[in-house]
N, C-alpha and C positions, 0 to 999 in steps of 0.2 A: 567695636573694632577700633583699634588705636593706631595712628600713624607712628607712634613712638615705639622704638624697639629697645633701646638701651637706656635705662634710667635706674641704675642699681643703687647699692648702699655700701657703706664702709664696713670693715670687719668688726669694729667695736660694737656696732649695733647687733651683729649676728651673735657675738658673745653674750650680749644681754638677753637675747631671746633664748639661747641655749640654757642660760642660768635659770630662766623663769619657767618656760614650757618645754625645754629641750626639743623644740620643734624639729629643727633640721638634723639633730643628732639621732632622732628616733629612727630605728631601722625601718619602720613602716613608711618613712618618707624616701627610702632608697628604692627606686623603681628600676628594675633590671629587665632588659630585653635582648634578644639576639636575632640576627637575620642570617639566612643562608646566602649562598653565592649569588642568587638571583635577586636578592633584596627582599624576599618574603620573610615574614616573622615566623620563627620556629620555636620561640620560647619567651614567656614573660614570667616574672616572679609573682608569688602570691600577693605581695604588697601592691604590684601593678594592678592586678584584678580587683583588689579591695578598693584601690584609689579610683579606678575608672568606673567601677560598678558593672563590669562585664565579665563573663566567664572566660576561662583560658582559651577555649576553642574559638570564641568570638574575636579574640585579639590576634590570633595567628593567621597566617596567610598574607595576601596582598591588601586586605581590607584596612589594615592599620593606617595606610597612607591616606585613605579617604577621610580619616578623622583629623589629619593635620589641617590647620587653618589654610584656606585658599591663598591668603597673602604670603604664607610661609612655605608652601608646598614646593615651589621651584628651588628655593634655597636648600631645603631638606634633601630633595632628590639629588641635587648637584653635589652636596657635601658627602652624602653616602656613596655616590658613584666614585668620587675622588678617593674616598677611603678604600673602597673595594678595588679600584684600579691601581692606586699607588701604594697601598699598604701602610698609610700614614694615619696616626691618631687624629681625631677631629673633636671640635667643641662647637655645638650648635645651640641656638636659642630659637624656639618656635612654640606655637600654641597648639595644644592637643585637646580634642573634645571628649568629655566624659559621657557616660550613659545618660546623665540628667540634662545634657545639652550644653552645659557650661564649658567654655574654653579655659584651659589653664596654661600658664607659661612654663615651659620645660627648658632646663639646661641639660643637654645631652652630651656627656663626655664618654668617649669610647674609642675602640681600636679594632682593626681587622683581626679575624681569627685565621690562623694559618694551619695547614695540614702538615703531615710528616715530611712532605717534599718541599715545604716552604711556601707553597702556593696559597693565595688567599681563598678561604672556603666560606667566609661569612664575616659577620660583624657582631660585636657585643658592646652594649652601651649601658650606662647608668644615668638615669634621669633624676633631677631634683625639681620639685615644684617651687618655682621662684615667683609665683604670681604676686605675692605681697610686695616684692621689690619692684616688679615691672609696673604694677598698677597703682602703687601707692607711694613710690619713692621712699620705701622703707618706713613710711609713717606708721604702719601697723607695728613694726618692730620698736620704733621709738615709743609708741603708746604702751607696748608691753613692758618696756624698761621703766617707764614712769609708774605703771601700775604696780610693778613689783616693789619699786621704791616706796610707794604709799603703804603697801602692806607691811613692809619692813619697818617703817617709821612709827606706825600707829601702835598704841598699847592694846588695841582691840585684838580679838582673835581673827586671823586671816588665813585663808587657804585657797589654792586654785586646784580644781579637780578636772580630770578628763571625763569623757563620756561614760567611762566605766565606774566613775566615782573614785578613781585612784589619785593620790596626791601628786601634783606636779610642782607645787611650791607651798611651803608652810612657813609662817612667820613665828617669831618668838612667843607670841600669845598662845598659839596652838600648842607649841612645844611645852610651855609651862602647864597648860591645861591638862595635857595627857601624860606629862612626865616622860616625854620621849624626845630624842634629838631629831634634827631635820633630816639626817641621814637615815635614821630608822623609819621616818614617816614617808620618805621619798618613794613614790610608786606603790604605797600601801593602800588597800581599799579602806578608806577612812571610816565609813559607817559600818561596813561589814565587820571590821576588826574592833572598833571602839564603841559602837552603839550598845547601850544597856541591853542585856538579854531579853528583858520584857518588852522591848520596842522593835522586835523583828518585823512587825507589820509595817512600820515606817520605812524600813529598808526595802521591803517588797514594793512599796508604793513609789519610792524615789528611784529605784533601779530594777524595774521588772525585767526578768530575763538577763540581768547583768548589764543593762544599758539604761542610761538616764531617761526618765519619763519625759514625754514631749512637753507636757505642761508643768515644768518644774516649778514648785511653789516659790513665790517671791519672799514669803516669810513662813517659818515653821520653827518648832522647838524640839529639842531632843535631849536625852540624858546620855552623857558620854562617860564611859568607864576607862579611867587612865591607869597608870602604874599603881600596883598595890591594891587594885580594886576601888580606888577613889572614884566617887560618882559626882559629876558636875552637870548642872543643868544649863543648857545654852539656847539662847534665842538667836536663830540664824536669819540673815537677810542675804538674798542671792541676786547676782547679776549674771545672766547667761551671755556668753560670747558666741557668735555664730560664724560659720564659714561662708564662702561666696555663694553657696547654694541655699543658705538660710538654715542649715542644720547646726545643732548645738556642737560646739567644738570644745570649749572649756567653760566652767562655771566658777565664778568667784563667790566665796561665802565670807561674809563678815559676821562675827559672832559676839554676843554679849554674854558673859557669865552671869546668869541670873539665879544662881544657886541660893545665895543669901536671901534674895527677894522671895523665892518660893518657900524657904524655911521660915521666914518671917510670917508669911501668910498662914502657914500651918500652926505656928506657935501663938499667933495673935490671940486666939480665944483662950489660951492657956495661961498667959502671963501679961499683965498690964505693963510690966517693966519693958517688954520688948518695944512697946509703942514709942517711947522716948529714947530708947537705947540705939535703935537702928539708924543708919545713915540715910536711909531712904525716906523720902517725904511720904507721909501717911495722912489720910483723913477717914472719918467714919460718918456716914449719913443715916438718917432715918429712911424707911422704905419710901417715904414721900419725897425724899431728896433734900432734906434740910441737914446742913452740917452740924454734927454734935461734938466733934473732937478733931483736933489736928495736933501734930507733933512739932517739935522744934525744927526738924529738917524741912518740914512744910514751909515754915516761916522763912527759913534761910533761902529756899529756892524760889518761892513765889513773892516774897516781900510782904505778905499779909500776916499780921499778928493774929493770935488766937481770937482776941476780942472782935477783930474785924471780919473773921471768917465764920465763926460759930453763928448759927441761925440763918445763914445765907445758903443759896443753892450753888453747887459747884460750877454753874454756868458763869459765875463771876470770873472764872479762869479762861473761858473760851476765847480763842483768837479770831474767830470769824473765817478761818481758812477751810473749815469743814462744812459741807452742806447738810441739809436735813436728813438726806438718805444715809449719810455716814452714821449719824447718831441713832437712826431707826434700826440700822443693821446691828449696831453695838448692843442696843437694848434687846433685840430679838435673841441674839446669842446669849446675853447674860441671863435672860429669863428662862431660856430653854436649857442651858447647861450649868448655870450658877457661876459662870466665870467668863471673863473677856480680857484679852491682853493684846496690846499693839501700840503703834506709834500714834501720838496725838500732838498737834501743834497747839500750844497754850500761850496765854498772855500773863506776864507778871504785873504786879501792882504799878510799876513804873511805866507800863505800856509796851515794854520789849517783848517780842514774840520769840519763842524757843521751842524746839522739839523735845518731847519727853516720851519715855517708855512707860506705859500705864498698865497696871494689872488690877482689875476690879473683881471682887468676890462677894458672894452672899454670906452673911454671918447668920448662923442658925442657933436656936436654943436647943436644950437637951432633948426636946421632942422632935427636933428636926424642922421646926417651923422657922421661916425667915424672919429676922428681926431688924437687921441693918445691912448696909453695904459698906465694904471697906475698899479703899483705893490706895495703892502703893505705887509710887512713881519716882523716876530719877531723870536728870538732864541727859538727853541723848545727842547733844550738839556735836560732839566729836565724831560719833559714829555717822550721823547724818552728813557731816562735812566730807568724811572719807567716802561715803557711799555716792555722794553727788559728784565728787572728783573721779571716782572709778567709773560711774555711769557715763560721764563725759568722755573718758578715754575709750570706753567700750562701744559707744554709740555715735560718736562724732569724729569727723575727719580733722586731725590736728592741724593740717595745712590751711584749709579754707574755713573751718568751723561749721561746715555743712553736716547734716546727718550722713552716716556711712551706710553701707549696704545692709548691715544688721538692722538698724533703726528703720530704714526704708522698707524692708520686708515686713517688719511688725506693722507699720502704718498701712502698707499695701493690703495686708491680710485683714486689718480692721476695716479699711475702706470697702473691700470686696464684701465683707459680711454685712456692712450697712447698706450697700447697694442692693444686695439680695433682699434685704428686708423692705427697702423703700422703692424698689423697682427702678433704680437709677443706674447710671453707668460710671465707670472709673476710667480715666485716661492716663496713659503712661507715655511720656515723651523721652526717648533715648537720644542723648546729644553727644556728639564727638566734635571737638574743635579742629577745624581744618588747618593744616600746615603747622600743627603744634610741634611736631618733630623738628621741623626746620628752625623754629625758635630755640629749642634745646640745643641743637647741633651748632648753631651759629653764635648764640649769645650765652649759652651755658645753662645749667640746671637752675641756678638762682634766678635767672630771668624767667625761665619756664615756670618756676614756683610763683613768682610775682604775677605772671600772666594768669595763672590758674586762680589766684586770689581775686584778681580784678574781675575775671569773668564770673566767678562765683557771686561776687557782690552785685554785678549787673543782673544776673539771673534772679537773685533774691528780690531785687528792686522792681521787677516787672511781673511778678505773680502775686496772687492773693495770699493772705495770711494763712488760709486753710490749706494751701498747696504746699507740697514738700519738694524742695530742691536738694538732691542728694548727690554726693560724689562717690562713684563706684571705684575709682582708682584711675591713675594716669590722667588723661584728658577726657574721660568719659563721665557724663553726668546723667541723672534721670530726674525728670519733673513729674511728680504724682499729682494728678488733678482729680479730686473726689467729687462725688455728687454731680456728674455730668448728665445733661439731658439730651444733648444733640452733638453731632460731630462738628458742627459749626463752631461750638465753643472751643474745641480743641484746635481747630484751624486758626481761630483768633489768637489763642495762646502761643501756638507755634510761630505765627507771623510776628507776634510781639517779641518773642525771644530772639528770633533771627535778626529783627530790626535792632534790638538792643545790643546784640553781640557783634554786629557787623562793623560799626565805626572803629577806626584804629585807636589804639591806646599807646601811651608813652611808657616804655619799659627801659630803664637804665639809659635814658637819653635817645632811645631808638623808637621809631614808629613801627608798631607791630600790628599786623592784621591776623585775626584768628576767628573768622566766621564759623558758624556751626552748621553741621548736617544733622537733621532731626528725623528720627523714625517714630511712628506713633502706633500703639496698639490700644484696643478698647475692650474693657470687660463689660458684658460677657460676650460681645460679638466675636472676639478673637480667642475665646477659650476661658475656662474657669480656673485654670491652674496659674498661680501667681508667678511661678518660675517660667511657665510658658509665655505669659504676657511679656515678661522682660526679654525672652529670647525673640519673640515676634517683633517687638519694637526695635531690637538690635538688628534683626534681619532687614527690616524696612530702612533703617538708617544706613546699613551697608549698601543697599541699592542706591540710595541718594549719593553716597560717596563715589559709586561706580559711574554714575550718570551726570556728574557735574558739580556736586557739592553745593553748600550754601543754601539749601532748600529743605523742604520737609516732604514726607510721604507717609501715608497710612499703610499699615500692613495689609498685604494681599496674599492669601495662601496660594493663589495661582502662580505667583512669581517664584515660588520655591521649587 
């Protein structure tokens, strides 16, 4: 629950989001409802039901007001009453609860309905979900704009897909690959339309039933058929963006065209000329692991001349960034399938470390018996750099640098899984800064942002390195404490946070106080569902704000 009500964004940032994800322009985001003269809901649009997760009948009647946030209910009632009494249009901002328990910020713009005699017979409104503005000061929109700029600038293949696998943004790299314009690709089902006919099983795996699979792979390869039947092989790397409930919203794919690499592998046994003609670094080893040949591209990339490499083991290239289990899995795959491909961090002769895309294959004689291994690789620094920047935008709050809701949910799920295995607990502390709205209203949003950064830094300084401090949006934060053995540990953490945030800080020459109210939920005591744990911690925090603020409270189901 946040004290802050109005903390919006400028129109330029909205334009940027429409350009990338067309989020607010999508008809599915236009939520329409109407009321009768008594204020009971008599109609909601299909998009409303899809958004809230409830059936049409469940949304109609008087029950819709029960889902308006308690802090906003009086304002909503008064505004609607004025509209029905005075016949004037209204614009309201309030929070509305979905079926999953999450509250979303709505802007409701509407007007009374009049009958043939001119009398008011009800009200019709159109709502937009503006949670990203209210809870993040449009940080999500700024991140989206930066994300699209990255995809636009890179020479790599880049695309943003929705949950159906339809293109929401495509860069020049994808257009060149498929021989199609951005207009042609917009809203097209990328893999359904362009995946090679023999790879339909991959489509079924990625989008079973037309919706993105829950465990979308971080890396995979596919053959894409473009204009004129041209076939290109692409190695994809994915970043999944999630909504407030932790569900996949969009997926960013960064692709490398590895067609030449695959062709080189196929032709290697046919022509020795390929070995030195290709621009990809190559080496050949015995089955025991001794290097017997390298090409010129190998020397250019690694710094090792042929004489320095031949006779040695490829371990001379290892960076030390991969543990033993990484190489054990590599060899298991190679021995079982005859092939392995993926990203590896290596070290050049001068000691510099760099990422490369490596493909290893078994070379066989005419009888099919293995004789050697071949490795083909290239410098993947640019792609890694783009991926890291995209990952930062997707999983970290740009204002405070803290993990955002998406990364928090990932870490929470991992902590819960580990706690199940080890028989420990997980603590979740939900924080809200008291009096934050007053700072925004009196000193301005720039001061509010400075305060959020200061408080984020304080929180980071008073928790363990294994704990996660995340910003959900606005002045709401969550601290994830894994591997908890007793509630006393969480009491200690809560007291330390409150103590750290209570002292005043100087913002733009003004002394500002913003102590925290803290609600705590515990896994598995307060439920096994991660979304439920957040809701319960939020509910406990809300009770603290109602009963004095500046303190903490554990979740108690009897209080609901």
